[in-house]
C-alpha positions in Angstrom: -119.5 25.5 -16.2 -120.9 29.3 -16.0 -118.1 30.0 -18.7 -119.9 27.7 -21.1 -123.3 29.1 -19.6 -122.4 32.6 -21.1 -121.4 31.5 -24.2 -124.8 29.8 -25.1 -126.5 32.6 -26.8 -129.9 32.7 -28.5 -128.3 31.2 -31.5 -128.8 27.8 -30.0 -132.5 28.5 -30.3 -132.1 29.9 -33.7 -130.4 26.6 -34.6 -133.1 24.3 -33.8 -136.0 26.9 -34.7 -134.5 27.0 -38.7 -133.7 23.0 -38.3 -136.9 21.5 -36.8 -139.6 24.7 -37.5 -139.3 24.5 -41.6 -142.8 24.3 -42.1 -143.9 27.0 -39.8 -145.2 29.5 -42.7 -147.7 26.8 -43.6 -150.3 27.6 -41.3 -153.7 27.6 -43.5 -154.9 25.6 -40.7 -154.3 27.9 -38.1 -155.3 31.2 -40.1 -158.9 29.0 -40.9 -159.4 28.5 -36.8 -158.4 32.0 -36.2 -161.0 33.5 -38.8 -163.8 31.7 -37.2 -163.4 33.3 -33.5 -166.0 34.9 -32.1 -163.6 37.1 -30.0 -162.7 40.7 -30.9 -159.3 40.9 -32.3 -157.3 43.8 -33.3 -154.1 45.5 -34.2 -152.8 48.4 -32.3 -149.5 50.6 -32.5 -147.7 50.8 -29.5 -145.1 53.6 -29.4 -142.1 54.3 -27.6 -139.1 56.6 -28.3 -138.9 56.2 -32.3 -140.4 52.8 -32.3 -144.0 51.5 -33.1 -144.4 48.1 -32.5 -147.7 46.7 -34.3 -149.2 44.7 -31.8 -152.1 41.7 -31.7 -154.5 41.9 -29.2 -157.2 39.2 -28.5 -159.7 39.9 -25.6 -161.8 37.2 -23.5 -165.4 37.1 -23.2 -165.7 37.5 -19.5 -167.5 40.0 -17.2 -164.6 41.0 -14.9 -161.5 42.4 -15.6 -158.6 39.6 -16.4 -154.6 39.6 -16.6 -152.8 40.0 -19.5 -150.9 37.3 -21.0 -147.6 39.0 -23.3 -147.0 36.3 -26.0 -143.5 36.4 -27.7 -143.3 35.0 -31.2 -140.9 32.4 -32.7 -137.9 33.2 -35.2 -140.6 33.3 -37.7 -141.7 36.4 -36.7 -145.8 37.2 -36.3 -147.0 34.1 -38.2 -151.0 32.9 -38.3 -150.1 30.3 -35.7 -148.9 33.0 -33.2 -152.3 35.0 -33.9 -154.4 31.6 -33.3 -152.5 31.0 -30.2 -153.3 34.4 -29.0 -156.9 33.6 -29.6 -157.1 30.6 -27.6 -155.4 32.1 -24.7 -158.2 34.8 -25.0 -160.3 31.7 -25.1 -159.2 30.8 -21.7 -160.0 34.2 -20.0 -156.9 36.1 -20.7 -156.2 39.0 -22.4 -153.7 38.0 -25.0 -151.0 40.9 -26.2 -148.8 39.6 -29.1 -146.2 42.1 -30.4 -144.7 41.8 -34.1 -140.8 42.5 -32.9 -140.1 42.8 -36.5 -142.3 46.1 -36.8 -140.7 48.7 -39.2 -137.6 46.3 -39.8 -139.1 45.1 -43.0 -138.8 46.8 -46.4 -140.4 50.0 -46.4 -141.1 49.9 -43.0 -143.1 46.8 -42.9 -143.2 44.0 -40.3 -143.3 40.4 -40.3 -145.5 40.0 -43.6 -142.9 41.7 -45.3 -140.2 39.0 -45.3 -139.9 35.5 -46.5 -139.6 32.6 -43.7 -135.6 32.9 -44.5 -135.5 36.6 -44.4 -137.8 36.9 -41.0 -135.4 34.0 -39.6 -132.3 36.3 -40.1 -133.9 39.4 -39.4 -135.3 38.3 -35.9 -132.1 36.4 -35.2 -130.4 39.9 -35.6 -132.5 42.0 -33.5 -131.0 44.3 -31.1 -131.6 42.5 -27.4 -132.0 46.2 -25.9 -134.7 46.9 -28.6 -136.4 43.6 -27.9 -136.5 44.5 -24.2 -138.1 47.7 -25.1 -140.7 46.6 -27.3 -142.1 44.1 -24.8 -141.8 46.7 -21.7 -144.1 49.2 -23.9 -146.3 46.4 -25.0 -146.8 45.0 -21.6 -147.2 48.7 -20.1 -149.7 49.4 -22.7 -151.5 46.3 -22.1 -151.6 46.6 -18.2 -153.5 50.1 -18.5 -156.1 48.7 -20.7 -159.6 49.4 -18.8 -160.4 45.6 -19.0 -156.9 44.4 -17.5 -156.8 43.7 -13.6 -152.9 44.8 -13.3 -151.6 41.1 -13.5 -148.8 40.1 -16.2 -148.0 36.8 -17.4 -145.2 36.5 -20.1 -145.1 33.4 -22.3 -142.6 32.7 -25.5 -141.9 30.3 -28.1 -138.7 28.5 -30.0 -136.6 32.2 -29.8 -139.4 33.7 -28.1 -139.1 31.4 -25.1 -135.5 32.5 -24.7 -136.6 35.6 -24.8 -139.3 35.2 -22.2 -136.7 33.9 -20.2 -134.5 36.8 -20.5 -137.2 39.4 -20.1 -137.9 38.2 -16.6 -134.1 39.2 -15.9 -135.3 43.0 -16.9 -138.8 43.5 -15.4 -139.9 43.1 -11.7 -143.7 42.5 -12.2 -144.1 39.4 -13.9 -146.5 37.3 -12.1 -145.2 34.1 -13.7 -142.8 33.5 -16.9 -143.4 30.3 -19.3 -140.3 29.5 -21.4 -141.4 27.0 -24.4 -138.0 25.1 -25.6 -135.9 28.4 -25.2 -132.3 28.8 -23.7 -131.9 30.6 -19.9 -129.9 33.2 -19.7 -126.5 33.7 -18.1 -126.2 33.2 -14.3 -125.3 36.6 -13.9 -128.6 37.8 -15.5 -130.6 35.0 -13.3 -130.0 37.1 -10.1 -132.4 39.9 -11.4 -135.4 37.4 -11.9 -138.2 37.6 -9.5 -141.0 35.5 -11.1 -141.2 32.1 -11.2 -140.1 30.2 -14.2 -142.1 27.4 -15.7 -140.4 25.5 -18.7 -141.8 23.3 -21.2 -139.3 21.2 -23.1 -139.2 18.7 -26.0 -137.6 15.3 -25.5 -136.3 15.1 -28.9 -134.5 18.6 -28.8 -131.4 17.9 -26.9 -129.8 21.6 -28.1 -132.1 23.0 -25.7 -133.0 20.3 -23.2 -129.4 19.8 -22.1 -129.4 23.0 -20.4 -131.8 22.0 -17.8 -129.8 20.6 -15.4 -127.2 23.2 -15.0 -130.3 25.8 -15.1 -132.1 23.7 -12.4 -128.8 24.1 -10.3 -128.1 27.7 -10.8 -131.9 29.0 -10.3 -132.0 26.6 -7.0 -128.6 28.3 -5.9 -129.9 31.8 -6.5 -133.2 31.0 -4.7 -135.5 31.3 -7.8 -138.2 28.9 -8.7 -137.6 27.0 -11.9 -140.0 24.2 -12.7 -139.2 22.6 -16.0 -141.2 19.5 -17.4 -139.8 17.3 -20.4 -142.4 16.2 -23.0 -140.8 12.5 -24.4 -140.7 12.0 -27.8 -141.9 15.8 -28.6 -139.7 17.7 -31.0 -138.4 21.8 -30.8 -141.6 23.6 -31.5 -144.5 21.4 -30.6 -147.0 23.9 -29.2 -147.4 24.6 -33.4 -146.5 21.3 -34.7 -148.6 19.6 -32.1 -151.8 21.7 -33.6 -151.0 20.8 -37.0 -153.1 18.4 -39.2 -149.9 16.4 -40.0 -148.9 16.4 -36.3 -147.3 13.5 -34.9 -148.4 11.7 -31.7 -145.6 12.7 -29.5 -146.3 16.2 -30.7 -149.7 16.2 -30.2 -149.7 14.6 -26.7 -146.8 17.0 -25.5 -149.2 20.1 -27.0 -152.0 19.0 -25.2 -150.2 18.3 -22.1 -148.1 21.5 -22.3 -151.6 23.9 -22.9 -153.5 21.8 -19.8 -150.2 22.8 -17.5 -149.9 26.2 -18.8 -153.7 26.9 -18.4 -153.3 25.3 -14.6 -150.4 27.0 -13.7 -152.0 30.6 -14.8 -155.1 29.8 -13.1 -152.7 29.3 -9.9 -151.2 32.7 -9.9 
C-alpha cells in the first residue's frame, strides 16, 4: 500500500481538475461579486531569492487583529473565483492572502493572466515543488508580519491546490489548521512531518480523489496525526467553485454551502 501511495502524485488531481473543472475560466459572476465588495483589496509583490510572487490580499472590516488564511489556487492559476473566494474569507473575518504561483512563469515574465486555460493547466502541473514551497513560505511569512495579523496561520487549497495544501503541511510547522479541498495526500513518509490538524473536504462523485481517504485515515492515525475528512454525496470535483456558479447543480450547491459553514466553524474553533 505504501508503494502505491508514493506513486500517487499530484497528477491525479491534475486529471480530475482537467476533466471536471473545464468551465473554470467562465467566471464573470465571480468577478461581478468581487467588484461589489466593500473590503480593501490589493496586489502586493512578495520577493524571495530571484522570485517575485504577485499576491492578492483582502482585509476584513474588523476592529482587532485577525488570523491569516493562505489560499492555494486550483490548477487554473489565479482566477476570478479565487479572488472572490479570498474576499469571502475576508468577509468572514480573516486576512485572506492568495499568491499567484504562476508569477513570472508566463510570456514576458507574466502571471496567470498571461495564459489561456490550457496553458495554465500545463504550466501549473509542471511547477517545481521546491519553488511552490518557497513561494508559499515567503507569502505566509509576509502575511504574518502584516500589522493587522495576529500571528495565526491557516492554509486552504483547492483541486491541485488541495494537494499542495496537504503537502505544505508537511513542510511548515506553525500552521494552526490545514484545509484540503478535494486534493490528494502526500506520501506516508512526508506525513510524519505534519504538526497541524488536517481537515478534508471531498466530493462523492470524485472517486479518483475520494478513494484515497481510507488509506490516508489509516496512515495519519498510525502516525498520531489529526485527519478529519468529510465527503459530500452527489457533489463533483471542484464543488466549492461550481457550487457558486449560476448553473450550479443542487448537489454542488449543497456541498459548497455545507463545506463553507464547516470551514468557518473549524477556523473559529482554532
